[in-house]
matplotlib code that plots the C-alpha trace (Angstrom):
import matplotlib.pyplot as plt

x = [46.2, 42.6, 42.4, 39.9, 42.4, 41.6, 43.5, 40.4, 39.8, 36.5, 35.3, 35.6, 33.1, 30.7, 30.0, 26.6, 25.8, 26.6, 23.6, 22.7, 24.7, 26.8, 30.5, 30.7, 28.7, 25.9, 27.0, 25.1, 21.9, 18.8, 18.8, 17.7, 20.7, 22.8, 21.4, 21.9, 24.4, 27.7, 29.3, 29.3, 31.2, 33.7, 34.2, 34.9, 37.4, 39.2, 39.4, 41.5, 43.7, 42.2, 41.3, 39.6, 36.4, 33.3, 32.0, 28.6, 29.9, 31.0, 27.5, 25.9, 28.3, 27.5, 23.8, 23.9, 25.8, 23.3, 20.4, 21.9, 22.2, 18.7, 17.4, 19.3, 17.8, 14.3, 14.8, 15.9, 12.8, 10.6, 12.3, 11.9, 8.2, 7.8, 9.6, 7.4, 4.3, 5.5, 6.2, 2.8, 1.2, 3.2, 2.1, -1.6, -1.1, 0.5, -2.4, -5.0, -3.0, -2.8, -6.5, -7.3, -4.9, -6.6, -9.8, -8.3, -7.9, -11.7, -12.2, -9.5, -11.0, -14.4, -12.8, -11.0, -14.3, -16.1, -13.2, -13.4, -17.2, -17.0, -14.4, -16.7, -19.7, -17.8, -16.7, -20.3, -21.6, -19.1, -20.2, -23.9, -23.5, -21.9, -24.8, -22.7, -25.3, -23.9, -20.5, -22.3, -24.3, -21.2, -19.5, -22.6, -22.7, -19.0, -19.8, -22.7, -20.6, -18.2, -20.7, -24.2, -25.7, -24.8, -27.9, -26.0, -25.0, -28.5, -30.0, -27.6, -28.1, -31.9, -31.5, -29.0, -31.4, -34.2, -32.3, -31.5, -35.1, -35.7, -33.1, -34.5, -37.4, -34.9, -33.4, -36.9, -37.5, -34.1, -34.9, -38.1, -36.4, -33.7, -36.4, -38.2, -34.9, -34.3, -37.8, -37.0, -33.5, -33.7, -37.3, -36.1, -34.3, -35.7, -36.2, -39.2, -37.4, -37.3, -41.0, -41.6, -39.3, -41.2, -44.5, -43.2, -41.9, -45.1, -47.1, -44.8, -45.6, -49.3, -49.1, -47.1, -49.7, -52.6]
y = [-8.1, -8.2, -4.4, -2.1, 0.6, 2.5, 0.4, -1.7, -5.3, -6.1, -8.2, -5.2, -2.9, -5.7, -6.7, -6.1, -4.2, -6.0, -7.8, -6.8, -8.6, -10.4, -10.6, -11.0, -9.7, -11.4, -12.7, -12.0, -13.9, -14.7, -15.8, -19.3, -19.6, -18.2, -20.8, -23.9, -23.0, -25.0, -22.6, -19.9, -22.2, -23.0, -19.2, -18.7, -21.5, -20.6, -16.9, -18.1, -20.2, -23.5, -25.4, -28.6, -30.5, -29.3, -32.0, -32.5, -31.3, -28.1, -27.6, -28.4, -26.1, -23.2, -23.9, -23.9, -20.7, -19.1, -20.4, -18.7, -15.4, -15.7, -16.3, -13.3, -11.3, -12.6, -11.6, -8.2, -7.7, -8.9, -6.4, -3.7, -4.4, -4.4, -1.1, 0.5, -0.8, 0.5, 3.9, 4.0, 3.1, 5.7, 8.3, 7.4, 7.6, 11.0, 12.2, 11.0, 12.5, 15.8, 15.7, 15.0, 17.7, 20.2, 19.6, 19.7, 23.5, 23.9, 21.5, 23.2, 26.6, 25.3, 23.9, 27.2, 29.0, 26.7, 27.2, 31.0, 31.0, 28.8, 31.2, 34.2, 32.3, 31.3, 34.9, 36.1, 33.6, 34.9, 38.5, 37.4, 35.7, 38.9, 40.9, 42.7, 42.2, 44.9, 43.1, 39.7, 41.0, 42.1, 38.7, 36.9, 39.1, 38.3, 34.5, 34.9, 36.8, 33.8, 31.0, 32.1, 28.7, 28.8, 28.3, 28.9, 32.4, 33.3, 32.0, 34.0, 37.1, 37.0, 36.7, 39.5, 41.8, 40.7, 41.7, 45.1, 45.5, 47.6, 50.1, 50.7, 49.6, 49.1, 46.2, 44.7, 44.9, 43.4, 40.5, 39.8, 39.8, 37.4, 35.1, 35.1, 34.4, 31.4, 30.1, 30.3, 28.9, 26.3, 24.9, 21.7, 23.3, 23.9, 27.6, 27.5, 30.0, 32.5, 32.1, 33.2, 36.1, 36.9, 36.9, 39.3, 41.7, 41.7, 42.3, 45.3, 46.8, 46.3, 48.0, 50.9, 51.3, 51.8]
z = [-42.5, -41.1, -40.7, -42.4, -43.1, -39.9, -37.4, -36.4, -37.1, -38.7, -35.8, -33.5, -35.2, -36.1, -32.4, -31.0, -27.8, -24.5, -23.0, -19.4, -16.8, -19.5, -19.8, -23.6, -26.5, -28.4, -31.8, -35.0, -35.5, -33.4, -29.9, -30.9, -33.2, -30.4, -28.1, -30.3, -33.1, -32.6, -35.1, -32.5, -30.1, -32.9, -33.5, -29.8, -29.7, -32.9, -31.9, -29.0, -31.2, -30.0, -33.1, -32.1, -32.7, -30.9, -28.6, -27.0, -23.7, -25.3, -26.7, -23.3, -21.5, -23.8, -23.6, -19.8, -19.8, -22.1, -20.0, -17.0, -18.9, -20.1, -16.6, -15.4, -18.2, -17.4, -13.8, -14.9, -17.0, -14.1, -11.8, -14.4, -14.7, -10.9, -10.6, -13.2, -11.5, -8.2, -9.7, -11.3, -8.0, -6.2, -8.8, -8.2, -4.4, -4.8, -7.0, -4.5, -1.6, -3.4, -4.0, -0.4, 0.8, -1.5, 0.4, 3.9, 4.1, 3.8, 6.7, 8.7, 8.0, 9.2, 12.3, 13.0, 12.6, 15.1, 17.5, 17.3, 17.6, 20.7, 22.3, 21.7, 23.1, 26.2, 26.7, 26.2, 28.8, 31.3, 30.7, 30.8, 34.2, 35.5, 34.3, 31.6, 28.9, 26.5, 26.4, 26.2, 23.2, 21.3, 21.8, 20.6, 17.5, 16.8, 17.1, 14.7, 12.2, 12.1, 12.4, 11.1, 12.0, 15.7, 17.7, 21.0, 19.8, 18.6, 21.8, 24.0, 21.8, 22.3, 26.0, 26.1, 24.2, 26.5, 29.6, 28.0, 27.1, 30.3, 29.1, 25.6, 23.5, 20.7, 22.5, 23.0, 19.3, 18.5, 20.9, 19.1, 15.8, 17.0, 18.4, 15.0, 13.4, 15.7, 15.0, 11.3, 11.3, 14.2, 14.2, 15.9, 18.8, 22.2, 22.8, 25.2, 27.5, 24.6, 24.0, 27.6, 27.0, 23.8, 25.6, 28.4, 25.8, 23.9, 27.1, 27.9, 24.5, 25.1, 28.5, 27.0, 24.2, 26.7]

ax = plt.figure().add_subplot(projection="3d")
ax.plot(x, y, z, "-o")
ax.set_aspect("equal")
plt.show()
């Protein structure tokens, strides 16, 4: 009866998987046989109850149909490779982006420090112009604590100690120390006004020692 004892005809469980974008399943055998074998055409015709001789037109029609399916499959493979390439490229971009983002916090932290040091220096300058040298000194010290390489903060600190020198010799000594520090850390900067301050403080100590 054409059944295998389980209610299934043999042709049902012997079919291969459906090809992408195809409406029927690929028969047994290689693609080349599938492309040129007229026996497959006869099988299709006889399965529909149409027993007749396979003509050249039938073969050409089947070949054209298969060519179309193969072109679709080729396009599908090209699209698949393009998608894989795009995904790989996106993965590389994400890796590079993550690497760059991991370095940004350091730059942002440095920028934030520069901003805070500038704010403290600006406040110190305001106090200095008003003659509030103690307050100016504390603001310059805060700026140096944040940015140890700030010439502006060191310069203002030395001047603040110099203006407080008349109140206490300790401030005079601190001013000389800051000037020596500036000479060591910033040899290329112009601090001629601090050299004048240094000479005045040293003369004061010479006078006091007499």
